[in-house]
Structures are given as structure tokens and as C-alpha cells.
TIPARO-35841 format. One line per 4 residues: number of its first residue (from 1); their letters; for each residue x, y, z of C-alpha. Coordinates in Angstrom, 2 decimals. Layout:
<atoms>
NUM = a = X Y Z; ...
</atoms>
This chain:
<atoms>
1 = mnka = -59.23 -50.85 37.64; -58.03 -53.02 40.64; -58.30 -56.72 39.73; -58.50 -57.59 43.38
5 = dykg = -61.90 -55.96 43.55; -63.36 -58.48 41.11; -64.44 -61.81 42.60; -66.77 -64.60 41.72
9 = iwvf = -67.98 -66.56 38.70; -71.12 -65.46 36.92; -73.24 -67.45 34.48; -75.78 -65.64 32.37
13 = aeqe = -79.05 -67.65 32.82; -80.40 -67.29 29.36; -84.24 -67.79 29.10; -87.04 -67.24 26.71
17 = ngvl = -90.64 -66.85 27.70; -89.73 -68.17 31.17; -88.05 -71.30 29.77; -84.39 -71.70 30.76
21 = sstp = -81.90 -72.68 28.12; -79.95 -75.83 28.78; -76.46 -74.37 28.28; -76.44 -72.28 31.51
25 = lell = -76.82 -75.49 33.47; -73.78 -76.86 31.62; -71.91 -73.70 32.54; -72.81 -73.94 36.12
29 = akai = -71.33 -77.38 36.24; -68.12 -76.07 34.72; -68.12 -73.16 37.14; -68.00 -75.66 40.02
33 = dlka = -64.79 -77.16 38.47; -63.25 -73.79 37.92; -64.07 -72.66 41.48; -62.17 -75.55 42.89
37 = klgg = -59.15 -74.96 40.58; -59.16 -71.27 41.52; -58.91 -72.00 45.24; -62.56 -72.40 46.31
41 = tdti = -63.25 -68.92 47.28; -65.28 -67.70 44.27; -69.05 -67.58 44.62; -70.97 -69.01 41.63
45 = tavl = -73.74 -66.67 40.68; -76.45 -67.15 38.12; -77.71 -63.91 36.58; -81.36 -63.97 35.53
49 = lgkd = -83.07 -61.20 33.62; -86.74 -61.04 32.31; -90.26 -60.75 33.66; -91.91 -63.24 36.08
53 = vapi = -88.77 -65.39 35.84; -88.10 -65.85 39.53; -89.36 -69.48 39.55; -86.30 -70.38 37.48
57 = cdtl = -84.13 -69.84 40.55; -84.94 -73.22 41.89; -83.56 -75.03 38.83; -80.39 -72.82 38.99
61 = fahg = -79.74 -73.68 42.61; -80.35 -77.42 41.86; -77.67 -77.34 39.22; -74.85 -75.54 41.05
65 = aeqv = -75.68 -71.89 41.54; -74.77 -70.61 44.97; -76.69 -67.47 44.63; -78.94 -65.87 41.94
69 = ivle = -79.18 -62.27 40.93; -82.64 -61.60 39.56; -83.62 -58.46 37.71; -87.26 -58.42 36.59
73 = ndal = -88.78 -55.56 34.65; -91.45 -55.07 31.88; -88.64 -53.84 29.60; -86.97 -57.16 29.97
77 = avyk = -89.96 -59.31 29.16; -88.78 -59.70 25.51; -85.09 -59.87 24.65; -83.67 -56.70 23.15
81 = hrvy = -79.92 -56.63 22.91; -79.38 -53.02 23.93; -81.76 -53.15 26.84; -80.18 -56.43 28.17
85 = akal = -76.61 -55.18 27.51; -77.27 -51.95 29.50; -78.71 -53.94 32.43; -75.86 -56.43 32.58
89 = velv = -73.23 -53.63 32.48; -74.80 -51.90 35.42; -74.88 -55.20 37.33; -71.29 -55.95 36.52
93 = ekhk = -70.19 -52.45 37.60; -72.01 -52.81 40.83; -71.10 -56.45 41.80; -67.72 -56.77 40.03
97 = psif = -67.43 -60.51 39.00; -64.09 -61.92 37.96; -65.43 -64.36 35.31; -68.62 -63.97 33.31
101 = lfaa = -69.85 -66.92 31.17; -72.42 -66.91 28.37; -73.84 -69.58 25.98; -72.60 -69.31 22.47
105 = spig = -76.17 -69.14 21.35; -77.68 -66.55 19.01; -78.49 -64.38 22.06; -75.20 -64.98 23.83
109 = rela = -73.18 -64.26 20.69; -74.97 -60.98 20.31; -75.10 -59.89 23.89; -71.73 -60.79 25.30
113 = prvm = -69.69 -58.61 22.77; -71.91 -55.61 23.58; -71.43 -56.04 27.22; -67.66 -56.60 26.74
117 = arlg = -67.31 -53.43 24.63; -69.12 -51.20 27.16; -66.96 -52.68 30.00; -63.69 -52.35 28.08
121 = tglt = -62.63 -55.92 28.88; -61.88 -58.98 26.90; -64.00 -61.78 25.39; -63.24 -65.23 23.98
125 = adai = -65.82 -66.36 21.49; -67.19 -69.91 21.02; -64.93 -71.61 23.59; -64.88 -75.40 23.59
129 = dldv = -63.12 -75.76 26.91; -62.42 -73.76 30.05; -59.58 -74.44 32.49; -57.10 -72.94 34.99
133 = deeg = -53.37 -73.40 34.23; -50.57 -74.32 36.56; -50.17 -70.51 37.40; -53.74 -70.14 38.39
137 = tfvq = -54.71 -68.30 35.23; -58.26 -68.80 33.70; -57.71 -70.02 30.15; -60.26 -70.46 27.45
141 = ttpn = -59.66 -72.82 24.43; -61.27 -72.12 21.04; -60.56 -73.42 17.49; -59.14 -70.92 14.99
145 = fggn = -58.03 -70.71 11.36; -60.96 -72.71 10.05; -60.66 -75.11 13.00; -57.12 -76.31 12.15
149 = ilsh = -55.56 -75.21 15.39; -56.57 -74.66 19.00; -55.95 -71.25 20.56; -55.58 -70.96 24.40
153 = iaip = -56.64 -67.47 25.44; -56.29 -65.55 28.74; -57.39 -62.16 29.82; -54.67 -61.21 32.23
157 = ekrp = -55.51 -57.66 33.20; -59.06 -56.70 32.41; -62.08 -57.80 34.37; -64.43 -59.54 34.15
161 = qmct = -62.93 -62.25 32.03; -65.67 -62.99 29.58; -66.40 -65.77 27.15; -69.15 -67.46 25.15
165 = vhpk = -69.10 -71.31 25.32; -70.41 -73.71 22.76; -73.43 -75.68 23.93; -73.07 -79.34 25.00
169 = vfep = -69.28 -79.30 25.68; -69.98 -79.78 29.48; -72.41 -82.00 31.21; -74.77 -80.54 33.79
173 = iapi = -74.53 -81.92 37.26; -77.36 -84.18 38.54; -79.97 -81.95 40.07; -79.59 -81.49 43.90
177 = agas = -82.96 -81.96 45.48; -83.85 -79.08 47.92; -80.76 -76.91 47.02; -81.23 -73.31 47.76
181 = gpvi = -79.35 -70.11 48.31; -79.71 -66.32 48.46; -81.60 -64.61 45.80; -80.49 -60.96 45.24
185 = tedi = -83.45 -59.00 43.76; -82.15 -56.03 41.92; -84.11 -52.95 41.18; -81.84 -50.98 38.89
189 = avsd = -83.68 -48.75 36.46; -84.40 -50.38 33.07; -85.86 -48.50 30.18; -87.31 -50.02 27.03
193 = dedf = -85.53 -49.42 23.72; -88.18 -47.57 21.59; -85.97 -47.46 18.47; -87.29 -50.77 17.29
197 = viln = -90.37 -52.88 18.01; -90.74 -56.67 17.94; -93.83 -57.22 15.98; -94.03 -60.95 16.04
201 = teek = -92.09 -64.04 17.06; -92.64 -67.63 15.97; -90.81 -70.85 16.48; -88.84 -72.18 13.52
205 = vfas = -90.35 -75.30 12.06; -87.85 -77.96 10.91; -88.59 -80.56 8.23; -87.07 -83.16 10.67
209 = qpid = -86.05 -83.06 14.30; -83.16 -80.68 15.19; -79.84 -82.35 14.53; -78.87 -82.10 18.25
213 = kasi = -81.85 -84.16 19.24; -81.11 -87.15 16.93; -79.84 -90.25 18.61; -78.23 -91.55 15.36
217 = vvag = -76.58 -89.29 12.84; -75.10 -89.98 9.40; -72.84 -86.93 8.75; -71.41 -86.19 5.25
221 = gfgv = -68.36 -84.07 4.48; -66.38 -82.42 1.69; -66.20 -85.79 -0.16; -69.98 -85.81 -0.66
225 = knee = -70.16 -84.12 -4.11; -73.63 -84.38 -5.48; -77.24 -85.21 -4.83; -76.69 -88.93 -5.60
229 = dlam = -74.12 -89.04 -2.75; -76.40 -87.27 -0.42; -79.32 -89.55 -1.35; -77.10 -92.47 -0.38
233 = lstl = -76.47 -91.08 3.01; -80.19 -90.36 3.46; -81.03 -93.95 2.65; -78.52 -95.22 5.17
237 = aeli = -79.93 -92.79 7.77; -83.44 -93.89 7.13; -82.65 -97.60 7.43; -81.12 -97.12 10.85
241 = ngqv = -83.69 -94.58 12.08; -81.08 -91.74 12.00; -80.79 -88.26 10.57; -78.39 -86.73 8.08
245 = gcsr = -76.07 -84.04 9.20; -73.00 -82.35 7.66; -69.75 -80.63 8.20; -69.27 -77.08 7.05
249 = plre = -67.81 -77.91 3.59; -70.97 -79.76 2.69; -73.26 -77.15 4.03; -71.47 -74.52 1.98
253 = tgml = -72.39 -76.38 -1.21; -76.00 -75.58 -0.49; -77.17 -79.13 -0.52; -78.00 -79.04 3.22
257 = ghel = -78.98 -76.15 5.45; -77.10 -74.61 8.38; -79.52 -76.22 10.83; -77.93 -79.65 9.87
261 = qigq = -74.35 -78.41 10.29; -72.23 -80.01 13.01; -69.29 -78.24 14.59; -68.21 -75.05 16.34
265 = sgat = -70.19 -72.85 13.88; -73.07 -75.27 13.85; -74.66 -77.70 16.43; -72.80 -79.62 19.10
269 = itpd = -74.31 -83.13 19.22; -74.03 -86.12 21.58; -75.84 -89.01 19.70; -75.64 -92.61 20.55
273 = liin = -74.06 -93.19 17.15; -72.59 -90.97 14.52; -71.27 -92.27 11.16; -68.86 -89.76 9.62
277 = vais = -68.71 -90.17 5.81; -65.90 -88.37 3.80; -65.15 -85.99 6.66; -61.47 -85.21 7.23
281 = gsvq = -61.91 -84.17 10.84; -61.03 -80.41 11.50; -60.81 -79.25 15.09; -63.90 -77.21 14.36
285 = ymag = -66.01 -80.15 13.35; -64.76 -82.57 16.02; -65.56 -80.12 18.72; -69.18 -80.57 17.73
289 = mdks = -69.35 -84.34 17.82; -66.44 -85.84 19.83; -68.63 -86.61 22.84; -70.83 -88.92 20.84
293 = kcim = -71.20 -92.25 22.49; -70.03 -94.27 19.47; -68.15 -92.68 16.48; -67.65 -94.60 13.24
297 = sink = -65.83 -92.97 10.31; -65.36 -93.78 6.69; -62.59 -92.08 4.72; -60.36 -93.20 1.93
301 = dana = -57.42 -91.31 3.45; -55.91 -93.54 6.15; -54.23 -90.50 7.71; -57.47 -88.49 8.13
305 = tifs = -57.70 -86.75 11.42; -61.25 -88.02 11.97; -59.87 -91.48 12.80; -58.15 -90.23 15.88
309 = ashy = -61.58 -89.44 17.43; -63.28 -92.60 16.10; -64.17 -95.82 17.91; -64.42 -97.59 14.60
313 = gava = -62.93 -96.67 11.20; -63.00 -97.91 7.60; -60.30 -96.70 5.15; -62.52 -97.04 2.01
317 = dfrk = -64.35 -95.26 -0.71; -67.79 -94.54 0.76; -69.38 -94.87 -2.63; -68.45 -98.62 -2.60
321 = lvpa = -68.78 -99.22 1.16; -72.10 -97.45 1.97; -74.12 -99.25 -0.72; -72.78 -102.53 0.61
325 = iiee = -73.87 -101.48 4.24; -77.28 -100.48 2.83; -77.67 -103.79 1.05; -76.70 -105.77 4.17
329 = iqnr = -79.16 -103.85 6.36; -81.94 -104.31 3.75; -81.24 -108.08 3.62; -81.38 -108.37 7.37
333 = ka = -84.61 -106.40 7.51; -86.22 -108.56 4.76
</atoms>
């Protein structure tokens, strides 16, 4: 393999039923930054697979794609990992991109490793930052060892350099009205995978709005030990029109479900306000909430890492402070 033959930055334009995921738009914005740091010669390409998905091209151009590769086929109408992986491998082998970015979504986390394995290259999973170092090397950053350290990873020899990126770590650019570019319509052969059949799909129904849609979040951590503690946080959240979320240790107790977990292995959120209660502040957790507009944290440990990412902090026992906050809010509402 000659590295010099591989050029350009690809973004997998993940879509479902013709609806584009939001994360590819975030990745296109980051691709613009990477292109500038890599010398400005790489073409930013969105790769779009599906059936009757060509109208999505306009949105991709408006958010930074310089060209779009479209592969439409009946076999791609519904996502199947082996069909999509085979198609992407053939496209990569034909066009030879240097960098290939995927969302760290359920589809991206399943699809990217399969493409990587078939191409014999490298893949960084769940990156929270992408950059170019002083030597011009593309570097991906991801938490490791339970979120306690950050690893900076490079793929120096193999191409393409692949990674999945956590949602909401980058901001999409403002749409550029009238933006356009070349659309490369591919016609490579795609066959359906008859080894399994998708009988039915249905949207998951949440008891409350998804945690990443909430404008106010009250998040509990390892120090929340029982249902009484959790009920206290729920009362506070209700009073301020917010929603309860959690870090991984609280989710692992079973008191809250994975859909409410914040962090690298949960949701990335950007609420107007987050109140962290008894959360120490692992790298893994803070990667999921550090772009919140206002961060308030309560922890009895004055040295808790969470305070380093907080706009406001209270060194206190939440079992004493939170009831006082609840009482004050109730009095003001009376």
C-alpha cells in the first residue's frame, strides 16, 4: 500500500428512512478544520448509501461537503451491516480516501469495525476530539481505562485512517444557502444479504423525552445510593422543568436505564443547565456534558474533578443541600 495514493476526508452520511442523522453534519464541520490543518488540499466527501436518498445531498453540501458519493440500491433500502460494509469497502478501494469518519452511533459502532477489518487498517473508537499535531499527523483522542485518562491515537501507516466520533462533540456549521458540488453516482453491484430478514422495525418509546433533548438536566452519580436519593433528584428536576440523568455508576445500579446515561458510553448532551449531584467527574462522563451552557456541581469532596469543568460548585452533602434548594424553590413558587 502506498500512502501517497490515499487522499481526501470522507464522512459517512448515516441516514434512516431518508432522514439524515445529525452527527454527519458535525463531522463535516470538523472535516473543514482538519482540511485546513492538513494543508488545504484534501477534498471533503460525504458518502451516502440507501435508496431514494439523493435529496439529502443538498443538506450535505450546505453543511460543508465538497462532493457527495451516492450509492442507491434496493439492497441498501434498509440497513444491514454486511451489505453496507461490503459496499463501503468497494468504494474505499476504488476512491482511496485518507481519512474516513463515522458517527459513534449504534450503526457506526457496528459498521466501521467491519469496514476496518476488511480493509486491514486501523480504527479509533468513540473519539471525543480530532486534531492534527505539529508534525502534520492526524490524531484522535478517546478516553480509556474507565474514563480516567485520555489516549491520543494515530494510524501512521495504514489507510484510510478511520474513527467513530461521539455525537455532539462538534458544532455543525451554519447552513450555506445555495451550496452545491459534484455528485458522484456510483453503480457498483450490491446484493442483498439473504441470511437474515428484518421482519419489523419500530421507534423506541421513552417514558420522557430523550436525555439529549432536555434543556435542563439533574444528573446523579455514584453517591446516589437509594430510591429516596433518586426521588429527591426527581423532585428537583420537576420543579425546574428538567429531567433526571445519570453517570455510569448510577446506571449500573439498575435504578436508571441506559437511555438516561450521560458520557462516552451514553449520551452527549448540551443543555442550558446541568446540575451534577454526587458525580466525581471522570473523563468519560465529562466528555458527555462539558459543552453544557451552565454547569453546577454538588459534591462533598472539594477535590472532585467535576469542579474543574463547573461554572458553579458547592462542596456539600447533597442530602442536606438539595432539600434546602427544593424548599426554597417551592417557597418562591407559592
